[in-house]
mmCIF file of the N, C-alpha and C atoms, coordinates in Angstrom:
data_MODEL
# 
_entry.id   MODEL 
# 
loop_
_atom_site.group_PDB 
_atom_site.id 
_atom_site.type_symbol 
_atom_site.label_atom_id 
_atom_site.label_alt_id 
_atom_site.label_comp_id 
_atom_site.label_asym_id 
_atom_site.label_entity_id 
_atom_site.label_seq_id 
_atom_site.pdbx_PDB_ins_code 
_atom_site.Cartn_x 
_atom_site.Cartn_y 
_atom_site.Cartn_z 
_atom_site.occupancy 
_atom_site.B_iso_or_equiv 
_atom_site.pdbx_formal_charge 
_atom_site.auth_seq_id 
_atom_site.auth_comp_id 
_atom_site.auth_asym_id 
_atom_site.auth_atom_id 
_atom_site.pdbx_PDB_model_num 
ATOM 1   N N  . UNK A 1 1  ? 1.091   -1.270 -0.085 1.00 0.00 ? 1  UNK A N  1 
ATOM 2   C CA . UNK A 1 1  ? 0.035   -0.107 -0.046 1.00 0.00 ? 1  UNK A CA 1 
ATOM 3   C C  . UNK A 1 1  ? 0.906   1.257  0.192  1.00 0.00 ? 1  UNK A C  1 
ATOM 4   N N  . UNK A 1 2  ? 0.341   2.273  -0.909 1.00 0.00 ? 2  UNK A N  1 
ATOM 5   C CA . UNK A 1 2  ? 1.663   3.683  -1.019 1.00 0.00 ? 2  UNK A CA 1 
ATOM 6   C C  . UNK A 1 2  ? 0.847   4.254  0.321  1.00 0.00 ? 2  UNK A C  1 
ATOM 7   N N  . UNK A 1 3  ? 2.088   5.378  0.142  1.00 0.00 ? 3  UNK A N  1 
ATOM 8   C CA . UNK A 1 3  ? 1.737   6.092  1.627  1.00 0.00 ? 3  UNK A CA 1 
ATOM 9   C C  . UNK A 1 3  ? 0.645   7.378  1.368  1.00 0.00 ? 3  UNK A C  1 
ATOM 10  N N  . UNK A 1 4  ? 0.437   7.750  1.894  1.00 0.00 ? 4  UNK A N  1 
ATOM 11  C CA . UNK A 1 4  ? -0.315  9.145  1.125  1.00 0.00 ? 4  UNK A CA 1 
ATOM 12  C C  . UNK A 1 4  ? 0.212   10.104 1.506  1.00 0.00 ? 4  UNK A C  1 
ATOM 13  N N  . UNK A 1 5  ? -0.037  11.279 0.393  1.00 0.00 ? 5  UNK A N  1 
ATOM 14  C CA . UNK A 1 5  ? 1.323   12.197 0.259  1.00 0.00 ? 5  UNK A CA 1 
ATOM 15  C C  . UNK A 1 5  ? 0.925   13.204 1.252  1.00 0.00 ? 5  UNK A C  1 
ATOM 16  N N  . UNK A 1 6  ? 1.958   14.220 1.062  1.00 0.00 ? 6  UNK A N  1 
ATOM 17  C CA . UNK A 1 6  ? 2.155   15.635 1.862  1.00 0.00 ? 6  UNK A CA 1 
ATOM 18  C C  . UNK A 1 6  ? 0.455   15.786 1.637  1.00 0.00 ? 6  UNK A C  1 
ATOM 19  N N  . UNK A 1 7  ? -0.125  16.355 0.557  1.00 0.00 ? 7  UNK A N  1 
ATOM 20  C CA . UNK A 1 7  ? -1.712  16.814 0.329  1.00 0.00 ? 7  UNK A CA 1 
ATOM 21  C C  . UNK A 1 7  ? -2.854  16.425 0.714  1.00 0.00 ? 7  UNK A C  1 
ATOM 22  N N  . UNK A 1 8  ? -2.835  14.918 0.717  1.00 0.00 ? 8  UNK A N  1 
ATOM 23  C CA . UNK A 1 8  ? -3.263  14.560 1.547  1.00 0.00 ? 8  UNK A CA 1 
ATOM 24  C C  . UNK A 1 8  ? -3.373  13.903 3.554  1.00 0.00 ? 8  UNK A C  1 
ATOM 25  N N  . UNK A 1 9  ? -1.524  14.875 3.789  1.00 0.00 ? 9  UNK A N  1 
ATOM 26  C CA . UNK A 1 9  ? -2.191  14.660 4.504  1.00 0.00 ? 9  UNK A CA 1 
ATOM 27  C C  . UNK A 1 9  ? -2.374  16.146 5.340  1.00 0.00 ? 9  UNK A C  1 
ATOM 28  N N  . UNK A 1 10 ? -2.044  16.671 5.262  1.00 0.00 ? 10 UNK A N  1 
ATOM 29  C CA . UNK A 1 10 ? -1.721  18.848 5.163  1.00 0.00 ? 10 UNK A CA 1 
ATOM 30  C C  . UNK A 1 10 ? -3.914  18.510 5.347  1.00 0.00 ? 10 UNK A C  1 
ATOM 31  N N  . UNK A 1 11 ? -4.451  17.909 4.099  1.00 0.00 ? 11 UNK A N  1 
ATOM 32  C CA . UNK A 1 11 ? -5.815  17.807 4.359  1.00 0.00 ? 11 UNK A CA 1 
ATOM 33  C C  . UNK A 1 11 ? -6.113  17.583 5.143  1.00 0.00 ? 11 UNK A C  1 
ATOM 34  N N  . UNK A 1 12 ? -5.954  16.629 5.849  1.00 0.00 ? 12 UNK A N  1 
ATOM 35  C CA . UNK A 1 12 ? -6.263  15.176 7.191  1.00 0.00 ? 12 UNK A CA 1 
ATOM 36  C C  . UNK A 1 12 ? -6.011  16.685 8.239  1.00 0.00 ? 12 UNK A C  1 
ATOM 37  N N  . UNK A 1 13 ? -5.202  17.317 8.112  1.00 0.00 ? 13 UNK A N  1 
ATOM 38  C CA . UNK A 1 13 ? -4.895  18.029 9.410  1.00 0.00 ? 13 UNK A CA 1 
ATOM 39  C C  . UNK A 1 13 ? -6.134  18.871 9.377  1.00 0.00 ? 13 UNK A C  1 
ATOM 40  N N  . UNK A 1 14 ? -6.188  20.081 8.489  1.00 0.00 ? 14 UNK A N  1 
ATOM 41  C CA . UNK A 1 14 ? -6.963  20.447 8.105  1.00 0.00 ? 14 UNK A CA 1 
ATOM 42  C C  . UNK A 1 14 ? -8.261  20.796 8.300  1.00 0.00 ? 14 UNK A C  1 
ATOM 43  N N  . UNK A 1 15 ? -8.827  19.555 8.186  1.00 0.00 ? 15 UNK A N  1 
ATOM 44  C CA . UNK A 1 15 ? -10.367 19.447 8.269  1.00 0.00 ? 15 UNK A CA 1 
ATOM 45  C C  . UNK A 1 15 ? -10.682 19.223 9.648  1.00 0.00 ? 15 UNK A C  1 
ATOM 46  N N  . UNK A 1 16 ? -9.554  18.578 10.949 1.00 0.00 ? 16 UNK A N  1 
ATOM 47  C CA . UNK A 1 16 ? -9.046  17.969 12.129 1.00 0.00 ? 16 UNK A CA 1 
ATOM 48  C C  . UNK A 1 16 ? -9.220  19.189 12.715 1.00 0.00 ? 16 UNK A C  1 
ATOM 49  N N  . UNK A 1 17 ? -8.906  19.984 12.588 1.00 0.00 ? 17 UNK A N  1 
ATOM 50  C CA . UNK A 1 17 ? -8.338  21.105 13.233 1.00 0.00 ? 17 UNK A CA 1 
ATOM 51  C C  . UNK A 1 17 ? -9.406  22.833 13.797 1.00 0.00 ? 17 UNK A C  1 
ATOM 52  N N  . UNK A 1 18 ? -9.939  22.721 14.869 1.00 0.00 ? 18 UNK A N  1 
ATOM 53  C CA . UNK A 1 18 ? -10.171 23.116 15.364 1.00 0.00 ? 18 UNK A CA 1 
ATOM 54  C C  . UNK A 1 18 ? -10.033 25.011 15.330 1.00 0.00 ? 18 UNK A C  1 
ATOM 55  N N  . UNK A 1 19 ? -10.899 25.435 13.964 1.00 0.00 ? 19 UNK A N  1 
ATOM 56  C CA . UNK A 1 19 ? -10.332 27.520 14.128 1.00 0.00 ? 19 UNK A CA 1 
ATOM 57  C C  . UNK A 1 19 ? -11.017 27.410 15.063 1.00 0.00 ? 19 UNK A C  1 
ATOM 58  N N  . UNK A 1 20 ? -11.316 27.446 16.471 1.00 0.00 ? 20 UNK A N  1 
ATOM 59  C CA . UNK A 1 20 ? -11.382 28.514 17.553 1.00 0.00 ? 20 UNK A CA 1 
ATOM 60  C C  . UNK A 1 20 ? -10.386 28.120 18.536 1.00 0.00 ? 20 UNK A C  1 
ATOM 61  N N  . UNK A 1 21 ? -9.600  27.107 17.670 1.00 0.00 ? 21 UNK A N  1 
ATOM 62  C CA . UNK A 1 21 ? -8.582  27.105 19.080 1.00 0.00 ? 21 UNK A CA 1 
ATOM 63  C C  . UNK A 1 21 ? -7.306  27.490 17.623 1.00 0.00 ? 21 UNK A C  1 
ATOM 64  N N  . UNK A 1 22 ? -7.086  28.152 16.933 1.00 0.00 ? 22 UNK A N  1 
ATOM 65  C CA . UNK A 1 22 ? -6.201  28.326 15.945 1.00 0.00 ? 22 UNK A CA 1 
ATOM 66  C C  . UNK A 1 22 ? -6.366  30.289 16.112 1.00 0.00 ? 22 UNK A C  1 
ATOM 67  N N  . UNK A 1 23 ? -8.259  30.867 17.256 1.00 0.00 ? 23 UNK A N  1 
ATOM 68  C CA . UNK A 1 23 ? -7.953  32.367 16.700 1.00 0.00 ? 23 UNK A CA 1 
ATOM 69  C C  . UNK A 1 23 ? -8.859  33.071 15.600 1.00 0.00 ? 23 UNK A C  1 
ATOM 70  N N  . UNK A 1 24 ? -9.809  32.055 15.355 1.00 0.00 ? 24 UNK A N  1 
ATOM 71  C CA . UNK A 1 24 ? -10.355 32.360 14.255 1.00 0.00 ? 24 UNK A CA 1 
ATOM 72  C C  . UNK A 1 24 ? -11.204 32.723 14.447 1.00 0.00 ? 24 UNK A C  1 
ATOM 73  N N  . UNK A 1 25 ? -12.241 33.046 14.099 1.00 0.00 ? 25 UNK A N  1 
ATOM 74  C CA . UNK A 1 25 ? -13.268 34.206 14.159 1.00 0.00 ? 25 UNK A CA 1 
ATOM 75  C C  . UNK A 1 25 ? -14.310 33.025 13.922 1.00 0.00 ? 25 UNK A C  1 
ATOM 76  N N  . UNK A 1 26 ? -15.570 31.624 14.760 1.00 0.00 ? 26 UNK A N  1 
ATOM 77  C CA . UNK A 1 26 ? -16.252 30.876 14.228 1.00 0.00 ? 26 UNK A CA 1 
ATOM 78  C C  . UNK A 1 26 ? -17.326 31.134 13.272 1.00 0.00 ? 26 UNK A C  1 
ATOM 79  N N  . UNK A 1 27 ? -17.171 30.896 12.432 1.00 0.00 ? 27 UNK A N  1 
ATOM 80  C CA . UNK A 1 27 ? -18.189 31.255 11.296 1.00 0.00 ? 27 UNK A CA 1 
ATOM 81  C C  . UNK A 1 27 ? -19.172 30.262 11.170 1.00 0.00 ? 27 UNK A C  1 
ATOM 82  N N  . UNK A 1 28 ? -20.063 30.654 9.783  1.00 0.00 ? 28 UNK A N  1 
ATOM 83  C CA . UNK A 1 28 ? -21.216 29.046 9.838  1.00 0.00 ? 28 UNK A CA 1 
ATOM 84  C C  . UNK A 1 28 ? -20.714 28.514 9.026  1.00 0.00 ? 28 UNK A C  1 
ATOM 85  N N  . UNK A 1 29 ? -19.841 27.021 9.172  1.00 0.00 ? 29 UNK A N  1 
ATOM 86  C CA . UNK A 1 29 ? -19.030 26.673 8.177  1.00 0.00 ? 29 UNK A CA 1 
ATOM 87  C C  . UNK A 1 29 ? -20.400 25.679 7.795  1.00 0.00 ? 29 UNK A C  1 
ATOM 88  N N  . UNK A 1 30 ? -19.560 24.788 6.158  1.00 0.00 ? 30 UNK A N  1 
ATOM 89  C CA . UNK A 1 30 ? -20.494 23.366 5.830  1.00 0.00 ? 30 UNK A CA 1 
ATOM 90  C C  . UNK A 1 30 ? -19.724 22.264 5.786  1.00 0.00 ? 30 UNK A C  1 
ATOM 91  N N  . UNK A 1 31 ? -17.622 22.960 6.353  1.00 0.00 ? 31 UNK A N  1 
ATOM 92  C CA . UNK A 1 31 ? -17.180 22.034 6.370  1.00 0.00 ? 31 UNK A CA 1 
ATOM 93  C C  . UNK A 1 31 ? -16.227 22.250 7.892  1.00 0.00 ? 31 UNK A C  1 
ATOM 94  N N  . UNK A 1 32 ? -16.255 20.999 8.950  1.00 0.00 ? 32 UNK A N  1 
ATOM 95  C CA . UNK A 1 32 ? -15.577 21.077 9.971  1.00 0.00 ? 32 UNK A CA 1 
ATOM 96  C C  . UNK A 1 32 ? -13.677 21.963 10.425 1.00 0.00 ? 32 UNK A C  1 
ATOM 97  N N  . UNK A 1 33 ? -13.423 22.150 9.825  1.00 0.00 ? 33 UNK A N  1 
ATOM 98  C CA . UNK A 1 33 ? -12.099 22.191 10.367 1.00 0.00 ? 33 UNK A CA 1 
ATOM 99  C C  . UNK A 1 33 ? -11.988 24.135 9.268  1.00 0.00 ? 33 UNK A C  1 
ATOM 100 N N  . UNK A 1 34 ? -9.994  23.957 9.623  1.00 0.00 ? 34 UNK A N  1 
ATOM 101 C CA . UNK A 1 34 ? -9.997  25.410 8.502  1.00 0.00 ? 34 UNK A CA 1 
ATOM 102 C C  . UNK A 1 34 ? -9.979  26.030 7.440  1.00 0.00 ? 34 UNK A C  1 
ATOM 103 N N  . UNK A 1 35 ? -10.380 26.531 6.752  1.00 0.00 ? 35 UNK A N  1 
ATOM 104 C CA . UNK A 1 35 ? -10.346 27.116 5.259  1.00 0.00 ? 35 UNK A CA 1 
ATOM 105 C C  . UNK A 1 35 ? -8.652  26.797 4.935  1.00 0.00 ? 35 UNK A C  1 
ATOM 106 N N  . UNK A 1 36 ? -9.055  26.713 3.541  1.00 0.00 ? 36 UNK A N  1 
ATOM 107 C CA . UNK A 1 36 ? -7.054  27.414 3.008  1.00 0.00 ? 36 UNK A CA 1 
ATOM 108 C C  . UNK A 1 36 ? -6.518  28.396 2.955  1.00 0.00 ? 36 UNK A C  1 
ATOM 109 N N  . UNK A 1 37 ? -8.412  29.279 3.293  1.00 0.00 ? 37 UNK A N  1 
ATOM 110 C CA . UNK A 1 37 ? -7.785  30.838 3.731  1.00 0.00 ? 37 UNK A CA 1 
ATOM 111 C C  . UNK A 1 37 ? -6.975  31.022 4.626  1.00 0.00 ? 37 UNK A C  1 
ATOM 112 N N  . UNK A 1 38 ? -7.271  30.681 5.457  1.00 0.00 ? 38 UNK A N  1 
ATOM 113 C CA . UNK A 1 38 ? -7.196  30.785 7.348  1.00 0.00 ? 38 UNK A CA 1 
ATOM 114 C C  . UNK A 1 38 ? -5.853  29.511 7.221  1.00 0.00 ? 38 UNK A C  1 
ATOM 115 N N  . UNK A 1 39 ? -5.687  28.523 7.011  1.00 0.00 ? 39 UNK A N  1 
ATOM 116 C CA . UNK A 1 39 ? -4.735  27.816 6.870  1.00 0.00 ? 39 UNK A CA 1 
ATOM 117 C C  . UNK A 1 39 ? -3.543  28.653 6.773  1.00 0.00 ? 39 UNK A C  1 
ATOM 118 N N  . UNK A 1 40 ? -3.329  29.385 5.218  1.00 0.00 ? 40 UNK A N  1 
ATOM 119 C CA . UNK A 1 40 ? -2.400  30.690 4.339  1.00 0.00 ? 40 UNK A CA 1 
ATOM 120 C C  . UNK A 1 40 ? -1.950  31.252 5.229  1.00 0.00 ? 40 UNK A C  1 
ATOM 121 N N  . UNK A 1 41 ? -3.275  31.695 5.904  1.00 0.00 ? 41 UNK A N  1 
ATOM 122 C CA . UNK A 1 41 ? -2.788  33.084 6.911  1.00 0.00 ? 41 UNK A CA 1 
ATOM 123 C C  . UNK A 1 41 ? -2.030  33.150 7.928  1.00 0.00 ? 41 UNK A C  1 
ATOM 124 N N  . UNK A 1 42 ? -2.655  31.932 9.118  1.00 0.00 ? 42 UNK A N  1 
ATOM 125 C CA . UNK A 1 42 ? -2.003  31.705 9.860  1.00 0.00 ? 42 UNK A CA 1 
ATOM 126 C C  . UNK A 1 42 ? -0.273  30.475 9.348  1.00 0.00 ? 42 UNK A C  1 
ATOM 127 N N  . UNK A 1 43 ? -0.299  30.113 8.554  1.00 0.00 ? 43 UNK A N  1 
ATOM 128 C CA . UNK A 1 43 ? 1.423   29.700 7.991  1.00 0.00 ? 43 UNK A CA 1 
ATOM 129 C C  . UNK A 1 43 ? 1.746   31.089 7.380  1.00 0.00 ? 43 UNK A C  1 
ATOM 130 N N  . UNK A 1 44 ? 1.081   31.600 6.786  1.00 0.00 ? 44 UNK A N  1 
ATOM 131 C CA . UNK A 1 44 ? 2.229   32.719 5.986  1.00 0.00 ? 44 UNK A CA 1 
ATOM 132 C C  . UNK A 1 44 ? 2.562   32.551 4.773  1.00 0.00 ? 44 UNK A C  1 
ATOM 133 N N  . UNK A 1 45 ? 1.758   31.591 4.089  1.00 0.00 ? 45 UNK A N  1 
ATOM 134 C CA . UNK A 1 45 ? 1.990   31.202 2.757  1.00 0.00 ? 45 UNK A CA 1 
ATOM 135 C C  . UNK A 1 45 ? 0.522   31.429 1.647  1.00 0.00 ? 45 UNK A C  1 
ATOM 136 N N  . UNK A 1 46 ? 0.568   31.178 0.404  1.00 0.00 ? 46 UNK A N  1 
ATOM 137 C CA . UNK A 1 46 ? 0.077   31.836 -0.233 1.00 0.00 ? 46 UNK A CA 1 
ATOM 138 C C  . UNK A 1 46 ? -1.796  30.707 -0.628 1.00 0.00 ? 46 UNK A C  1 
ATOM 139 N N  . UNK A 1 47 ? -2.334  31.106 -1.034 1.00 0.00 ? 47 UNK A N  1 
ATOM 140 C CA . UNK A 1 47 ? -3.602  30.187 -0.773 1.00 0.00 ? 47 UNK A CA 1 
ATOM 141 C C  . UNK A 1 47 ? -3.462  29.508 -1.661 1.00 0.00 ? 47 UNK A C  1 
ATOM 142 N N  . UNK A 1 48 ? -3.004  29.955 -3.315 1.00 0.00 ? 48 UNK A N  1 
ATOM 143 C CA . UNK A 1 48 ? -2.955  29.406 -3.916 1.00 0.00 ? 48 UNK A CA 1 
ATOM 144 C C  . UNK A 1 48 ? -1.490  28.508 -3.679 1.00 0.00 ? 48 UNK A C  1 
ATOM 145 N N  . UNK A 1 49 ? -0.454  28.442 -2.779 1.00 0.00 ? 49 UNK A N  1 
ATOM 146 C CA . UNK A 1 49 ? 0.558   27.483 -2.757 1.00 0.00 ? 49 UNK A CA 1 
ATOM 147 C C  . UNK A 1 49 ? -0.230  26.186 -1.842 1.00 0.00 ? 49 UNK A C  1 
ATOM 148 N N  . UNK A 1 50 ? -1.255  26.502 -0.878 1.00 0.00 ? 50 UNK A N  1 
ATOM 149 C CA . UNK A 1 50 ? -1.517  25.683 -0.397 1.00 0.00 ? 50 UNK A CA 1 
ATOM 150 C C  . UNK A 1 50 ? -2.763  24.408 -1.103 1.00 0.00 ? 50 UNK A C  1 
ATOM 151 N N  . UNK A 1 51 ? -3.521  25.080 -2.021 1.00 0.00 ? 51 UNK A N  1 
ATOM 152 C CA . UNK A 1 51 ? -4.178  24.299 -3.021 1.00 0.00 ? 51 UNK A CA 1 
ATOM 153 C C  . UNK A 1 51 ? -2.947  23.546 -3.717 1.00 0.00 ? 51 UNK A C  1 
ATOM 154 N N  . UNK A 1 52 ? -2.090  24.060 -4.782 1.00 0.00 ? 52 UNK A N  1 
ATOM 155 C CA . UNK A 1 52 ? -1.182  23.213 -5.485 1.00 0.00 ? 52 UNK A CA 1 
ATOM 156 C C  . UNK A 1 52 ? -0.987  21.981 -4.350 1.00 0.00 ? 52 UNK A C  1 
ATOM 157 N N  . UNK A 1 53 ? -0.329  21.884 -2.653 1.00 0.00 ? 53 UNK A N  1 
ATOM 158 C CA . UNK A 1 53 ? 0.193   21.340 -2.116 1.00 0.00 ? 53 UNK A CA 1 
ATOM 159 C C  . UNK A 1 53 ? -0.864  20.564 -2.076 1.00 0.00 ? 53 UNK A C  1 
ATOM 160 N N  . UNK A 1 54 ? -1.893  20.781 -1.735 1.00 0.00 ? 54 UNK A N  1 
ATOM 161 C CA . UNK A 1 54 ? -2.923  19.254 -1.789 1.00 0.00 ? 54 UNK A CA 1 
ATOM 162 C C  . UNK A 1 54 ? -3.274  18.713 -2.951 1.00 0.00 ? 54 UNK A C  1 
ATOM 163 N N  . UNK A 1 55 ? -3.692  18.909 -3.910 1.00 0.00 ? 55 UNK A N  1 
ATOM 164 C CA . UNK A 1 55 ? -3.661  18.862 -4.942 1.00 0.00 ? 55 UNK A CA 1 
ATOM 165 C C  . UNK A 1 55 ? -2.398  17.970 -5.817 1.00 0.00 ? 55 UNK A C  1 
ATOM 166 N N  . UNK A 1 56 ? -1.650  18.220 -5.519 1.00 0.00 ? 56 UNK A N  1 
ATOM 167 C CA . UNK A 1 56 ? -0.051  17.343 -5.580 1.00 0.00 ? 56 UNK A CA 1 
ATOM 168 C C  . UNK A 1 56 ? 0.647   17.671 -6.794 1.00 0.00 ? 56 UNK A C  1 
ATOM 169 N N  . UNK A 1 57 ? 0.173   19.306 -7.090 1.00 0.00 ? 57 UNK A N  1 
ATOM 170 C CA . UNK A 1 57 ? 1.184   20.014 -7.860 1.00 0.00 ? 57 UNK A CA 1 
ATOM 171 C C  . UNK A 1 57 ? 2.118   20.488 -7.457 1.00 0.00 ? 57 UNK A C  1 
ATOM 172 N N  . UNK A 1 58 ? 1.748   20.865 -6.495 1.00 0.00 ? 58 UNK A N  1 
ATOM 173 C CA . UNK A 1 58 ? 3.823   21.366 -5.820 1.00 0.00 ? 58 UNK A CA 1 
ATOM 174 C C  . UNK A 1 58 ? 4.091   20.436 -4.711 1.00 0.00 ? 58 UNK A C  1 
ATOM 175 N N  . UNK A 1 59 ? 4.749   19.497 -5.547 1.00 0.00 ? 59 UNK A N  1 
ATOM 176 C CA . UNK A 1 59 ? 4.914   17.563 -4.389 1.00 0.00 ? 59 UNK A CA 1 
ATOM 177 C C  . UNK A 1 59 ? 6.407   18.100 -3.808 1.00 0.00 ? 59 UNK A C  1 
ATOM 178 N N  . UNK A 1 60 ? 7.503   19.077 -4.411 1.00 0.00 ? 60 UNK A N  1 
ATOM 179 C CA . UNK A 1 60 ? 8.255   19.446 -2.923 1.00 0.00 ? 60 UNK A CA 1 
ATOM 180 C C  . UNK A 1 60 ? 8.649   20.520 -1.888 1.00 0.00 ? 60 UNK A C  1 
ATOM 181 N N  . UNK A 1 61 ? 7.719   21.245 -1.242 1.00 0.00 ? 61 UNK A N  1 
ATOM 182 C CA . UNK A 1 61 ? 7.647   22.167 -0.113 1.00 0.00 ? 61 UNK A CA 1 
ATOM 183 C C  . UNK A 1 61 ? 8.762   22.513 0.733  1.00 0.00 ? 61 UNK A C  1 
ATOM 184 N N  . UNK A 1 62 ? 9.760   23.229 0.933  1.00 0.00 ? 62 UNK A N  1 
ATOM 185 C CA . UNK A 1 62 ? 10.939  23.611 1.731  1.00 0.00 ? 62 UNK A CA 1 
ATOM 186 C C  . UNK A 1 62 ? 10.410  23.223 2.911  1.00 0.00 ? 62 UNK A C  1 
ATOM 187 N N  . UNK A 1 63 ? 11.293  23.314 3.332  1.00 0.00 ? 63 UNK A N  1 
ATOM 188 C CA . UNK A 1 63 ? 11.537  22.977 4.986  1.00 0.00 ? 63 UNK A CA 1 
ATOM 189 C C  . UNK A 1 63 ? 11.108  23.586 5.970  1.00 0.00 ? 63 UNK A C  1 
ATOM 190 N N  . UNK A 1 64 ? 11.275  25.621 5.335  1.00 0.00 ? 64 UNK A N  1 
ATOM 191 C CA . UNK A 1 64 ? 10.696  26.735 6.413  1.00 0.00 ? 64 UNK A CA 1 
ATOM 192 C C  . UNK A 1 64 ? 9.044   26.422 5.924  1.00 0.00 ? 64 UNK A C  1 
ATOM 193 N N  . UNK A 1 65 ? 8.400   26.252 4.580  1.00 0.00 ? 65 UNK A N  1 
ATOM 194 C CA . UNK A 1 65 ? 7.493   25.855 4.690  1.00 0.00 ? 65 UNK A CA 1 
ATOM 195 C C  . UNK A 1 65 ? 6.627   25.064 5.671  1.00 0.00 ? 65 UNK A C  1 
ATOM 196 N N  . UNK A 1 66 ? 7.498   23.697 5.595  1.00 0.00 ? 66 UNK A N  1 
ATOM 197 C CA . UNK A 1 66 ? 6.406   22.702 5.973  1.00 0.00 ? 66 UNK A CA 1 
ATOM 198 C C  . UNK A 1 66 ? 6.224   23.161 7.682  1.00 0.00 ? 66 UNK A C  1 
ATOM 199 N N  . UNK A 1 67 ? 6.866   23.724 7.766  1.00 0.00 ? 67 UNK A N  1 
ATOM 200 C CA . UNK A 1 67 ? 6.688   24.504 9.605  1.00 0.00 ? 67 UNK A CA 1 
ATOM 201 C C  . UNK A 1 67 ? 6.490   25.261 9.626  1.00 0.00 ? 67 UNK A C  1 
ATOM 202 N N  . UNK A 1 68 ? 6.602   26.304 8.610  1.00 0.00 ? 68 UNK A N  1 
ATOM 203 C CA . UNK A 1 68 ? 4.474   27.083 8.667  1.00 0.00 ? 68 UNK A CA 1 
ATOM 204 C C  . UNK A 1 68 ? 3.380   26.582 9.045  1.00 0.00 ? 68 UNK A C  1 
ATOM 205 N N  . UNK A 1 69 ? 3.150   25.541 8.072  1.00 0.00 ? 69 UNK A N  1 
ATOM 206 C CA . UNK A 1 69 ? 1.937   24.782 7.899  1.00 0.00 ? 69 UNK A CA 1 
ATOM 207 C C  . UNK A 1 69 ? 1.758   24.101 9.321  1.00 0.00 ? 69 UNK A C  1 
ATOM 208 N N  . UNK A 1 70 ? 3.431   23.231 10.045 1.00 0.00 ? 70 UNK A N  1 
ATOM 209 C CA . UNK A 1 70 ? 2.900   22.282 11.419 1.00 0.00 ? 70 UNK A CA 1 
ATOM 210 C C  . UNK A 1 70 ? 2.294   23.856 12.099 1.00 0.00 ? 70 UNK A C  1 
ATOM 211 N N  . UNK A 1 71 ? 3.459   24.877 12.548 1.00 0.00 ? 71 UNK A N  1 
ATOM 212 C CA . UNK A 1 71 ? 2.906   25.986 13.577 1.00 0.00 ? 71 UNK A CA 1 
ATOM 213 C C  . UNK A 1 71 ? 1.693   26.165 12.921 1.00 0.00 ? 71 UNK A C  1 
ATOM 214 N N  . UNK A 1 72 ? 1.367   26.553 12.138 1.00 0.00 ? 72 UNK A N  1 
ATOM 215 C CA . UNK A 1 72 ? -0.433  27.097 11.973 1.00 0.00 ? 72 UNK A CA 1 
ATOM 216 C C  . UNK A 1 72 ? -1.255  26.136 12.397 1.00 0.00 ? 72 UNK A C  1 
# 
């Protein structure tokens, strides 16, 4: 069985994250977890880059980007 890619892991972590604990304003949500825009804001990266990572189009993020995403 192939290990999940970084994008799959990122999406899973984003879905399980509680927006209230990150300091984001709780609004009505169709899906649980952080929105891509909120994750990008917290991590200091662009929303487009988060989308590319989740879709597997940016396969090798740098160590500082991975660290920023994990802190967010």
